[in-house]
C-alpha positions as a Markdown table, in Angstrom:
| # | Residue | x | y | z |
|---|---|---|---|---|
| 1 | Unk | 99.7 | 127.7 | 184.9 |
| 2 | Unk | 99.7 | 131.0 | 185.9 |
| 3 | Unk | 96.1 | 133.1 | 185.8 |
| 4 | Unk | 97.9 | 134.0 | 182.9 |
| 5 | Unk | 98.9 | 131.2 | 180.7 |
| 6 | Unk | 95.2 | 130.0 | 181.7 |
| 7 | Unk | 93.5 | 132.8 | 180.9 |
| 8 | Unk | 96.0 | 132.4 | 177.0 |
| 9 | Unk | 95.1 | 128.5 | 177.0 |
| 10 | Unk | 91.2 | 129.4 | 177.3 |
| 11 | Unk | 91.2 | 132.2 | 174.9 |
| 12 | Unk | 93.2 | 129.9 | 172.2 |
| 13 | Unk | 90.6 | 126.6 | 173.2 |
| 14 | Unk | 87.7 | 128.4 | 172.3 |
| 15 | Unk | 89.0 | 130.4 | 169.1 |
| 16 | Unk | 87.7 | 126.8 | 168.0 |
| 17 | Unk | 84.8 | 125.5 | 166.6 |
| 18 | Unk | 82.8 | 123.1 | 169.0 |
| 19 | Unk | 83.3 | 120.1 | 166.7 |
| 20 | Unk | 87.5 | 120.9 | 167.0 |
| 21 | Unk | 86.5 | 120.8 | 170.6 |
| 22 | Unk | 85.2 | 117.3 | 170.6 |
| 23 | Unk | 88.0 | 115.3 | 168.8 |
| 24 | Unk | 90.6 | 116.9 | 171.3 |
| 25 | Unk | 89.2 | 115.5 | 174.1 |
| 26 | Unk | 88.3 | 112.5 | 172.4 |
| 27 | Unk | 91.9 | 112.1 | 171.8 |
| 28 | Unk | 93.4 | 112.7 | 175.1 |
| 29 | Unk | 92.2 | 109.1 | 176.5 |
| 30 | Unk | 94.8 | 107.9 | 173.1 |
| 31 | Unk | 97.3 | 110.2 | 173.8 |
| 32 | Unk | 97.4 | 109.8 | 177.5 |
| 33 | Unk | 98.0 | 105.7 | 177.0 |
| 34 | Unk | 101.0 | 106.4 | 174.2 |
| 35 | Unk | 102.8 | 108.6 | 177.0 |
| 36 | Unk | 102.1 | 105.6 | 179.9 |
| 37 | Unk | 103.3 | 103.2 | 177.5 |
| 38 | Unk | 106.0 | 105.1 | 176.4 |
| 39 | Unk | 107.4 | 105.0 | 180.5 |
| 40 | Unk | 106.9 | 100.9 | 180.7 |
| 41 | Unk | 110.2 | 99.1 | 180.1 |
| 42 | Unk | 108.5 | 95.8 | 179.8 |
| 43 | Unk | 108.4 | 94.6 | 175.8 |
| 44 | Unk | 106.4 | 91.9 | 176.5 |
| 45 | Unk | 103.0 | 92.7 | 174.9 |
| 46 | Unk | 100.7 | 91.1 | 178.4 |
| 47 | Unk | 102.9 | 92.6 | 180.6 |
| 48 | Unk | 102.3 | 96.1 | 179.0 |
| 49 | Unk | 98.5 | 95.4 | 179.1 |
| 50 | Unk | 99.6 | 94.7 | 182.8 |
| 51 | Unk | 101.2 | 97.7 | 183.3 |
| 52 | Unk | 98.9 | 99.7 | 181.7 |
| 53 | Unk | 95.9 | 98.4 | 183.7 |
| 54 | Unk | 97.1 | 99.1 | 187.0 |
| 55 | Unk | 99.3 | 102.4 | 185.9 |
| 56 | Unk | 95.5 | 103.6 | 185.0 |
| 57 | Unk | 93.4 | 101.4 | 187.7 |
| 58 | Unk | 95.9 | 100.0 | 190.3 |
| 59 | Unk | 94.7 | 102.3 | 192.7 |
| 60 | Unk | 90.8 | 101.0 | 192.3 |
| 61 | Unk | 91.9 | 97.9 | 193.6 |
| 62 | Unk | 93.5 | 96.8 | 197.3 |
| 63 | Unk | 97.2 | 97.5 | 197.7 |
| 64 | Unk | 98.1 | 93.2 | 198.3 |
| 65 | Unk | 96.9 | 93.1 | 194.1 |
| 66 | Unk | 93.7 | 91.5 | 195.3 |
| 67 | Unk | 91.6 | 92.1 | 192.3 |
| 68 | Unk | 87.5 | 91.3 | 193.1 |
| 69 | Unk | 85.2 | 91.9 | 190.8 |
| 70 | Unk | 82.4 | 94.3 | 192.1 |
| 71 | Unk | 78.8 | 93.3 | 192.9 |
| 72 | Unk | 76.1 | 94.5 | 191.9 |
| 73 | Unk | 72.8 | 94.6 | 193.8 |
| 74 | Unk | 69.7 | 95.6 | 192.0 |
| 75 | Unk | 68.9 | 99.3 | 193.9 |
| 76 | Unk | 72.4 | 99.6 | 195.4 |
| 77 | Unk | 75.9 | 100.9 | 194.7 |
| 78 | Unk | 78.8 | 98.7 | 193.7 |
| 79 | Unk | 81.1 | 97.0 | 196.5 |
| 80 | Unk | 84.0 | 94.6 | 195.9 |
| 81 | Unk | 82.8 | 91.2 | 196.4 |
| 82 | Unk | 84.6 | 89.1 | 199.5 |
């Protein structure tokens, strides 16, 4: 986005009330989900949910698809279980 367009966008957004901006921000995840869902060619609802999950969170897991549950130890940062 060019600097001029970015300034114009900011002006337009800042003209809205705080409540309107909050509503816009809260609706963004639903809009992103709808866009991603429209791009998935699966018809089976379970396959669609799996594809959505992998599209949004797939990078969080090991490439071989080994979905691992994070382990939380009190006083430490989360790590993947072995």
